Each structure stands twice: as structure tokens, then as C-alpha cells.
C-alpha positions as CSV (number, residue, x, y, z in Angstrom):
1,M,0.0,0.0,0.0
2,N,1.5,3.3,-1.2
3,M,1.4,5.9,1.7
4,N,1.8,8.8,-0.7
5,K,-1.3,7.6,-2.7
6,I,-3.2,7.3,0.6
7,E,-2.2,10.8,1.7
8,D,-3.0,12.3,-1.8
9,G,-6.4,10.5,-1.8
10,L,-7.3,11.8,1.7
11,K,-6.3,15.4,0.6
12,D,-8.5,15.0,-2.4
13,I,-11.4,13.9,-0.2
14,L,-10.8,16.9,2.1
15,S,-11.1,19.2,-0.9
16,L,-14.9,18.6,-0.9
17,N,-17.0,21.5,0.3
18,G,-17.8,20.9,4.0
19,A,-15.3,18.1,4.6
20,L,-14.3,17.8,8.3
21,G,-12.1,14.8,8.2
22,A,-11.2,11.7,6.2
23,S,-9.5,8.4,6.8
24,L,-8.6,5.0,5.5
25,V,-9.4,2.3,8.1
26,D,-9.0,-1.5,8.6
27,W,-12.4,-2.2,10.0
28,G,-11.4,-5.6,11.5
29,S,-8.8,-4.2,13.8
30,G,-10.0,-0.6,13.9
31,M,-6.6,0.6,12.8
32,V,-6.4,3.9,11.0
33,L,-4.0,3.6,8.1
34,G,-4.2,7.2,7.1
35,M,-6.1,10.3,8.3
36,D,-6.4,14.0,7.8
37,T,-8.7,16.8,8.9
38,N,-9.7,20.3,8.0
39,G,-9.6,21.4,11.6
40,N,-10.0,19.7,15.0
41,F,-12.5,17.0,14.0
42,P,-11.6,13.9,16.1
43,I,-11.0,11.7,13.1
44,E,-9.2,8.9,14.8
45,L,-12.0,8.4,17.4
46,A,-14.7,8.6,14.7
47,S,-12.8,6.1,12.5
48,A,-12.5,3.6,15.3
49,G,-16.2,4.0,16.1
50,N,-17.2,3.5,12.5
51,S,-15.2,0.2,12.5
52,E,-17.8,-1.0,15.0
53,V,-20.6,0.2,12.7
54,V,-19.1,-1.9,9.8
55,K,-18.6,-4.9,12.1
56,A,-22.2,-4.7,13.2
57,K,-23.6,-4.5,9.7
58,M,-21.4,-7.4,8.5
59,T,-22.6,-9.5,11.4
60,T,-26.2,-8.6,10.6
61,M,-25.8,-9.5,7.0
62,K,-24.3,-12.8,7.9
63,S,-27.2,-13.5,10.3
64,L,-29.7,-12.7,7.6
65,E,-27.8,-14.8,5.1
66,L,-27.6,-11.8,2.7
67,E,-25.6,-12.1,-0.4
68,G,-23.6,-9.3,-1.8
69,N,-21.2,-6.7,-0.4
70,I,-21.6,-3.4,1.4
71,K,-20.9,-0.5,-0.9
72,D,-21.5,2.5,1.3
73,I,-23.0,3.2,4.8
74,M,-24.3,6.7,5.2
75,I,-25.2,8.2,8.5
76,S,-27.1,11.5,8.5
77,L,-26.9,13.6,11.7
78,S,-28.7,16.9,12.2
79,D,-25.7,18.9,11.0
80,Q,-23.3,16.3,9.6
81,L,-23.1,13.5,7.0
82,H,-20.8,10.5,7.6
83,I,-20.0,8.2,4.7
84,I,-18.2,4.9,5.0
85,H,-17.1,3.5,1.6
86,I,-15.9,-0.2,1.6
87,L,-13.1,-0.7,-0.9
88,E,-14.2,-3.1,-3.6
89,D,-10.7,-4.5,-4.2
90,N,-10.0,-4.8,-0.5
91,P,-13.2,-5.2,1.5
92,E,-11.3,-5.3,4.8
93,L,-10.7,-1.5,4.4
94,F,-13.0,1.5,4.2
95,L,-12.6,5.2,3.3
96,Y,-14.5,7.5,5.7
97,V,-15.4,11.1,5.4
98,A,-17.3,13.4,7.8
99,L,-19.0,16.4,6.2
100,D,-20.8,19.5,7.4
101,S,-24.2,18.8,5.8
102,S,-25.0,22.5,5.3
103,K,-22.0,22.9,3.0
104,S,-21.7,19.5,1.3
105,N,-23.2,17.6,-1.6
106,L,-23.9,13.9,-0.8
107,A,-23.8,12.7,-4.4
108,L,-20.5,14.5,-5.1
109,A,-19.0,13.1,-1.9
110,R,-20.0,9.6,-2.7
111,H,-18.6,10.0,-6.2
112,K,-15.3,11.4,-4.8
113,L,-14.9,8.4,-2.4
114,S,-15.5,5.9,-5.2
115,T,-13.0,7.6,-7.4
116,V,-10.3,7.8,-4.7
117,A,-10.9,4.2,-3.8
118,K,-10.3,3.1,-7.4
119,E,-7.1,5.2,-7.6
120,K,-5.5,4.1,-4.3
């Protein structure tokens, strides 16, 4: 895994309007492989917490015997959007971004995560 590509990808994600923080995370261990913020957003804590979200969804899918893979998990708060994008070529990892919902565009953010995931 090329750290320069990860850093460049995270900076690209942070160029989104309203981006608060972004990371690349191994959801099995909760280890943050790369992170960056546009301020003082607690990205490491948020990334670890979202690892638990992914684990819970994976467990639920297994219990329900659902086929297929998770593409995105989106969490909409009153003033923020959180997007977890599972990497298609390495489903043990996810890209994560937290956005100020008053300044961001959900469709554009999802597209950016997908593009960065393919480039990494």
C-alpha cells in the first residue's frame, strides 16, 4: 500500500466542500491507516467507532444470510453526514469522510470516495 497515494487521496477527499475529516481504516482491527482533517475533528476516534458500525452490519448481513457486499454506509446527523465506503478491491478496508451537511453535496462526496478508492 503506497502511503503517498493514501495521503493524496485523503487530501482529495478533504477538498470537498464541508469536509471535516477523512481516513482509511482497517475495520477488522479498527486501525487507522491514514487520516487528515480540516480542523479539529476527532477523526481517529470517529474512525474507530465506525469500524464498529461496519462490524455490526457485517454480522447482521451474515445472520440474515444476505448475499452481496456493502458499498456505502451513510449516517445523516442533524448537522453532519458521515459516509463509510468499503473498498471493492480490499473489503477489509474503508474510506471514511465526515461532512458539514450545510456545505456539502452527498452525491458529489459519494462519487469522490468511489474515485479515490479506485485510484489508491
